[in-house]
C-alpha positions as CSV (number, residue, x, y, z in Angstrom):
1,X,72.1,87.2,102.1
2,X,70.1,90.1,100.3
3,X,68.8,91.7,102.9
4,X,72.5,91.8,104.8
5,X,73.7,93.7,101.9
6,X,71.2,96.3,102.2
7,X,71.7,97.1,105.4
8,X,75.5,97.0,105.0
9,X,75.1,99.5,101.9
10,X,72.6,101.7,104.4
11,X,75.1,101.6,106.8
12,X,77.9,102.9,104.5
13,X,76.1,105.4,102.8
14,X,74.6,106.8,106.2
15,X,78.5,106.9,107.4
16,X,79.3,108.9,103.8
17,X,76.5,111.4,104.1
18,X,77.5,111.7,108.1
19,X,81.0,112.7,107.1
20,X,80.2,114.9,104.8
21,X,77.6,117.0,106.5
22,X,79.5,116.6,110.2
23,X,82.2,119.5,109.2
24,X,79.4,122.0,109.0
25,X,78.3,121.3,112.6
26,X,82.0,121.0,113.8
27,X,81.5,117.6,114.7
28,X,84.4,115.0,113.9
29,X,82.7,112.3,111.5
30,X,84.4,109.7,113.7
31,X,81.7,110.6,116.0
32,X,78.9,110.3,113.6
33,X,79.8,106.7,112.5
34,X,80.0,105.8,116.8
35,X,76.4,107.3,117.2
36,X,75.2,105.7,113.9
37,X,76.6,102.2,115.6
38,X,74.5,103.3,118.4
39,X,71.2,103.7,116.5
40,X,71.7,100.7,114.5
41,X,72.1,98.7,118.2
42,X,69.9,96.5,120.6
43,X,69.4,99.9,122.8
44,X,68.9,102.1,119.5
45,X,66.1,102.9,117.1
46,X,66.5,99.2,114.9
47,X,67.4,97.1,118.0
48,X,70.1,94.6,116.1
49,X,71.1,92.6,119.2
50,X,75.1,92.1,118.1
51,X,77.4,90.7,120.7
52,X,79.9,88.6,118.6
53,X,83.5,89.7,119.8
54,X,85.3,87.4,118.4
55,X,83.9,88.4,114.6
56,X,84.2,92.0,115.5
57,X,87.8,91.7,116.7
58,X,88.8,89.6,113.2
59,X,87.0,92.2,111.3
60,X,88.5,95.3,113.3
61,X,92.2,94.0,113.0
62,X,92.1,93.7,109.6
63,X,90.8,97.4,109.8
64,X,92.9,98.6,111.9
65,X,95.8,96.7,109.9
66,X,95.3,99.2,106.7
67,X,94.7,102.2,109.0
68,X,98.3,101.6,110.3
69,X,100.0,100.7,107.0
70,X,98.6,104.1,105.3
71,X,100.0,105.8,108.5
72,X,103.3,104.7,107.5
73,X,102.5,105.1,103.7
74,X,101.2,108.4,103.6
75,X,104.0,110.3,105.7
76,X,106.5,112.3,103.9
77,X,109.5,111.4,105.2
78,X,111.5,114.7,104.0
79,X,109.0,116.6,106.0
80,X,108.8,114.4,109.1
81,X,112.8,114.0,109.2
82,X,113.6,117.1,111.3
83,X,110.9,115.7,113.8
84,X,111.3,111.9,113.7
85,X,113.7,111.7,116.8
86,X,110.9,113.4,119.3
87,X,107.9,111.7,117.4
88,X,109.6,108.3,117.8
89,X,110.2,108.8,121.8
90,X,106.7,109.9,122.2
91,X,105.5,107.0,120.5
92,X,107.6,104.7,122.7
93,X,108.7,106.4,125.7
94,X,105.8,108.5,125.8
95,X,103.3,105.3,125.4
96,X,105.0,103.7,128.4
97,X,104.7,106.5,130.7
98,X,101.3,106.8,130.1
99,X,100.4,103.6,130.1
100,X,102.2,103.3,134.0
101,X,100.8,106.7,134.9
102,X,97.3,105.6,133.9
103,X,98.2,102.2,135.7
104,X,98.9,103.9,139.3
105,X,95.8,105.8,139.0
106,X,93.8,102.9,138.4
107,X,95.5,100.7,141.5
108,X,95.7,104.0,143.8
109,X,92.8,105.8,143.2
110,X,90.0,103.9,141.7
111,X,91.5,100.9,143.3
112,X,91.4,98.5,140.7
113,X,93.2,94.9,140.7
114,X,97.2,95.7,139.8
115,X,96.9,93.3,136.4
116,X,93.8,95.1,135.8
117,X,94.9,98.6,136.1
118,X,97.8,97.8,133.8
119,X,95.7,96.3,131.0
120,X,93.7,99.6,131.2
121,X,96.7,101.5,131.2
122,X,98.2,99.2,128.0
123,X,95.2,99.6,126.2
124,X,94.8,103.6,126.6
125,X,98.0,104.5,125.9
126,X,98.5,105.1,122.2
127,X,97.0,108.1,120.0
128,X,94.5,107.8,117.1
129,X,96.4,109.6,113.7
130,X,93.5,108.4,112.3
131,X,91.0,110.6,114.2
132,X,93.8,113.6,114.5
133,X,94.1,113.7,111.0
134,X,90.7,113.6,109.8
135,X,90.2,116.6,111.7
136,X,92.9,118.9,110.8
137,X,92.3,117.7,106.9
138,X,88.5,118.6,107.2
139,X,89.5,121.9,108.9
140,X,92.6,122.3,106.3
141,X,94.8,123.2,109.5
142,X,98.6,122.8,109.0
143,X,100.6,123.8,112.6
144,X,103.6,125.2,113.4
145,X,106.9,124.1,114.2
146,X,106.6,121.3,112.8
147,X,104.0,119.7,115.0
148,X,101.9,118.5,112.1
149,X,104.3,115.4,111.3
150,X,105.3,115.4,114.3
151,X,101.8,114.3,115.4
152,X,101.5,112.1,112.6
153,X,104.8,110.2,113.1
154,X,104.1,109.5,116.5
155,X,100.1,108.8,116.3
156,X,100.9,106.6,113.8
157,X,103.9,104.6,115.1
158,X,103.0,104.3,118.8
159,X,99.8,101.2,118.5
160,X,102.4,98.5,117.9
161,X,104.4,99.4,121.7
162,X,100.6,99.5,123.2
163,X,100.0,96.0,121.5
164,X,103.0,94.8,123.3
165,X,102.1,96.7,126.5
166,X,98.9,94.9,126.3
167,X,100.7,91.7,125.5
168,X,102.7,91.8,128.6
169,X,99.4,92.4,130.8
170,X,97.8,89.8,129.3
171,X,100.6,87.5,130.3
172,X,100.3,88.7,134.0
173,X,96.9,88.2,134.3
174,X,97.2,84.6,132.7
175,X,100.1,84.1,135.8
176,X,102.8,83.5,133.0
177,X,106.0,83.6,134.2
178,X,108.4,86.8,134.5
179,X,111.2,85.7,132.4
180,X,108.8,84.9,129.5
181,X,107.4,88.7,129.4
182,X,111.2,90.2,128.3
183,X,111.7,87.2,125.6
184,X,108.3,87.9,124.4
185,X,109.7,91.5,123.7
186,X,112.3,90.8,122.0
187,X,110.6,88.5,119.7
188,X,108.4,91.0,118.5
189,X,110.2,93.8,118.3
190,X,113.3,91.9,116.6
191,X,110.8,90.0,113.8
192,X,108.3,92.5,113.5
193,X,111.2,94.9,112.2
194,X,113.3,92.3,110.3
195,X,109.8,91.2,108.1
196,X,108.5,94.5,108.1
197,X,111.9,95.8,106.5
198,X,112.0,92.3,104.1
199,X,108.4,93.1,102.7
200,X,109.2,96.5,102.0
201,X,111.9,95.7,100.1
202,X,110.0,92.9,98.4
203,X,107.4,95.4,97.5
204,X,109.6,98.0,96.1
205,X,111.5,95.8,93.8
206,X,108.5,94.6,92.5
207,X,106.7,97.9,92.0
208,X,109.2,99.2,90.1
209,X,109.9,96.9,87.4
210,X,107.3,98.0,84.7
211,X,107.1,94.4,83.3
212,X,106.6,92.7,86.4
213,X,102.7,94.0,87.5
214,X,100.3,94.6,84.8
215,X,98.5,97.9,85.2
216,X,95.7,98.2,87.6
217,X,97.0,95.2,89.5
218,X,99.4,97.1,91.5
219,X,96.7,97.8,94.1
220,X,95.8,94.2,94.6
221,X,99.6,93.6,95.1
222,X,100.0,96.1,97.9
223,X,96.9,94.4,99.5
224,X,98.3,91.3,99.4
225,X,101.8,92.7,101.0
226,X,100.2,94.5,103.4
227,X,98.0,91.3,104.7
228,X,102.0,89.5,104.4
229,X,103.0,92.0,106.8
230,X,101.2,91.5,109.4
231,X,100.2,87.8,109.4
232,X,103.7,86.5,108.8
233,X,105.2,88.0,112.0
234,X,102.0,87.3,113.9
235,X,102.6,83.4,113.0
236,X,106.4,83.9,114.2
237,X,105.5,85.6,117.6
238,X,106.2,89.1,116.2
239,X,104.6,92.6,116.1
240,X,102.6,92.8,113.4
241,X,101.5,96.1,113.8
242,X,105.2,97.6,113.8
243,X,106.0,95.4,110.9
244,X,103.2,96.9,108.9
245,X,103.8,100.5,110.2
246,X,107.6,99.8,108.6
247,X,106.3,98.4,105.6
248,X,104.2,101.3,104.9
249,X,106.8,104.0,105.5
250,X,109.5,102.5,103.7
251,X,107.2,101.9,100.6
252,X,105.3,104.9,100.5
253,X,109.0,106.8,100.8
254,X,110.4,105.1,97.7
255,X,110.2,105.8,94.0
256,X,107.6,103.2,92.8
257,X,105.2,103.2,90.0
258,X,101.7,104.9,90.4
259,X,102.4,105.9,94.0
260,X,100.0,108.7,94.2
261,X,97.3,106.0,92.8
262,X,97.9,104.1,95.3
263,X,98.2,106.6,98.0
264,X,94.3,108.1,96.9
265,X,93.2,104.2,96.7
266,X,94.4,103.3,100.4
267,X,93.0,106.8,101.4
268,X,89.8,105.5,100.9
269,X,90.5,101.7,102.0
270,X,91.2,103.7,105.2
271,X,88.2,105.9,105.7
272,X,86.3,102.7,105.1
273,X,88.1,100.8,107.9
274,X,87.5,104.2,110.3
275,X,83.8,103.5,109.5
276,X,83.4,100.3,110.2
277,X,86.0,100.4,113.8
278,X,83.9,103.1,115.1
279,X,80.5,102.3,113.6
280,X,81.2,98.0,115.1
281,X,81.8,100.6,118.2
282,X,78.7,101.5,118.5
283,X,76.6,98.8,118.0
284,X,78.5,96.7,120.1
285,X,77.7,99.1,122.8
286,X,75.0,99.0,125.1
287,X,74.4,102.6,126.3
288,X,72.0,101.4,129.3
289,X,75.4,99.9,130.9
290,X,76.7,103.6,130.5
291,X,75.6,105.0,133.8
292,X,77.1,102.4,136.2
293,X,80.7,103.1,134.4
294,X,80.1,107.0,134.4
295,X,83.0,107.7,137.0
296,X,85.3,105.5,137.0
297,X,85.4,105.9,132.7
298,X,85.1,109.5,133.4
299,X,87.7,109.9,136.0
300,X,90.1,107.9,134.0
301,X,89.4,109.9,131.1
302,X,90.0,113.3,132.9
303,X,93.2,112.1,134.1
304,X,94.7,110.7,130.4
305,X,93.8,114.0,128.8
306,X,94.9,116.8,132.0
307,X,97.7,114.6,134.0
308,X,99.0,111.6,132.1
309,X,99.4,112.8,128.5
310,X,100.8,116.6,129.3
311,X,103.4,114.3,131.7
312,X,104.5,112.3,128.8
313,X,104.8,114.9,126.4
314,X,106.3,117.6,128.7
315,X,108.8,115.4,129.9
316,X,109.5,114.2,126.0
317,X,109.1,117.4,124.4
318,X,110.8,120.4,127.0
319,X,114.5,118.9,126.8
320,X,114.7,119.1,122.7
321,X,113.6,122.9,123.9
322,X,110.3,122.5,122.1
323,X,107.6,125.7,123.3
324,X,105.1,125.7,125.9
325,X,102.6,126.1,123.1
326,X,103.7,123.2,121.1
327,X,103.7,120.9,124.1
328,X,100.0,122.0,125.1
329,X,98.5,121.0,121.5
330,X,100.5,118.1,121.4
331,X,99.1,117.3,125.0
332,X,96.1,118.0,123.7
333,X,95.8,115.9,120.6
334,X,96.1,112.8,122.0
335,X,92.9,111.4,121.0
336,X,91.5,107.8,122.1
337,X,90.5,105.5,119.5
338,X,90.9,103.0,117.0
339,X,93.7,101.1,118.3
340,X,92.4,101.2,122.1
341,X,88.9,99.5,120.5
342,X,90.6,96.9,118.5
343,X,93.2,95.8,121.8
344,X,90.1,95.8,124.7
345,X,87.9,94.0,121.8
346,X,90.7,91.2,121.5
347,X,91.1,91.1,124.7
348,X,87.3,90.5,125.6
349,X,87.5,88.0,122.9
350,X,90.2,86.3,123.6
351,X,88.3,85.1,126.8
352,X,89.7,87.2,129.6
353,X,88.2,87.5,133.0
354,X,88.0,90.3,134.1
355,X,86.1,92.5,137.1
356,X,85.3,95.3,135.1
357,X,83.7,96.1,131.9
358,X,86.7,97.1,129.7
359,X,85.0,97.4,126.8
360,X,82.4,99.7,127.7
361,X,85.2,101.8,129.5
362,X,87.1,102.2,126.6
363,X,83.9,103.1,124.4
364,X,83.1,105.9,127.2
365,X,86.7,107.1,127.0
366,X,86.9,107.2,123.2
367,X,83.7,108.7,122.6
368,X,84.7,111.7,125.4
369,X,87.9,111.4,123.4
370,X,86.4,112.1,119.8
371,X,83.7,114.3,121.1
372,X,85.2,117.0,123.3
373,X,89.0,116.7,122.0
374,X,88.4,116.1,118.7
375,X,85.9,119.4,118.3
376,X,87.9,121.4,120.1
377,X,91.4,120.6,119.0
378,X,91.1,123.3,116.0
379,X,89.9,125.9,118.3
380,X,92.8,124.8,120.8
381,X,95.3,125.2,117.9
382,X,94.2,128.6,117.3
383,X,93.7,129.7,120.3
384,X,97.8,128.6,121.0
385,X,98.7,130.3,117.8
386,X,99.9,127.3,116.5
387,X,98.1,127.8,113.2
388,X,100.4,128.1,110.0
389,X,98.3,129.7,107.4
390,X,101.0,129.8,105.2
391,X,101.1,126.0,104.6
392,X,99.2,123.4,103.4
393,X,98.5,120.5,105.7
394,X,98.7,118.4,103.1
395,X,102.3,118.8,102.1
396,X,103.0,116.4,105.0
397,X,101.4,113.6,103.1
398,X,103.1,111.7,100.3
399,X,99.6,112.4,98.1
400,X,100.5,116.5,97.7
401,X,101.4,117.9,94.5
402,X,102.6,121.4,94.2
403,X,100.1,123.7,91.8
404,X,102.2,125.4,89.2
405,X,100.9,127.6,86.3
406,X,104.0,126.1,84.1
407,X,103.4,123.2,82.4
408,X,106.6,121.3,80.5
409,X,105.3,118.8,77.5
410,X,107.8,116.6,75.4
411,X,106.4,116.1,71.9
412,X,107.6,113.7,69.2
413,X,107.6,115.0,65.5
414,X,107.2,112.1,63.5
415,X,109.6,111.9,60.2
416,X,108.4,114.1,57.2
417,X,106.4,116.6,59.4
418,X,106.2,120.4,58.3
419,X,107.3,121.7,61.5
420,X,110.5,119.1,61.1
421,X,113.9,121.1,61.2
422,X,112.0,124.7,62.5
């Protein structure tokens, strides 16, 4: 037990150090976490043999729950409202278009079976908010034309749709009847929305009362609320990720006590969750298997980056009058990350029989996405003249506080004080 705790401590400290120095080399921190996992893994220096997909799926699901919650909780609705319509279309219709185009490519060009092609498209259809904004925040880059809040809502809310598509793909592979798929989709959305709103209402009611939750226990209460907002709809057949995101965005944009403290706390929790997911991805991987998957994974990554994602983005944003530069930047910002990893692990942990190695395909694509798209994102934003130097990227988050040289103080003068009546 003590050895395991020491190992966990060493891993976390290594990831923190990697996060501190990654920006100096222009490298996304998430790539460092993945590389550390590979170093500790069976093909690395420490030769830790780890292939427990079931335990990994459970740990990564918990981590993704908090990433999803914070994606909503940290969103500043006042800033995001003008682009909310476009963002929601990107996170729904855009995900569906990306999934079906990727499915078509895998089926027609790579000659995968249709069910596996659809599964790969579904797993890779969502983008990773945490990856994008860890890069933007580390470089202090705000984007013109409200592109930052657009990306924030889109990438924070598209995981539920990708999860639903993954469930549909698994139903197709298992041979369930077609009539069960529409019912499953209606149940997923209806139950997820209902319980997400109910949990948010419960949280707002409790956190607004000063005498209900003792000081210091508000973070514990919200942790319990987050777990409830995922677990309850999941038990009832609903979409737990949709429920968690709704709970986060409603709770984060309400007038509750100690909101800034909660934002900073869950920012740290989300950072730890990212470390966990990307480290486990590297730890589970077997780099010696990558050469045989190099070409299919590379082709899928190139298709996603340069065709599927841009088609979905241009199809949705151009009718709203978005500029060509904004469409190109949003297309490039479609990083694949935590959600795709968790969904791939979930499929394998469920015992689904597949012809191709889904995990290592997703691993390779995520590696390329974070390494290339993530590293070049600041440069692409500058080349497209989409960097807004007049504003702060932190203004799109709920923890932003305006700096001011003027401070107002309210003082109470006791009876009999010399200043009384002056």
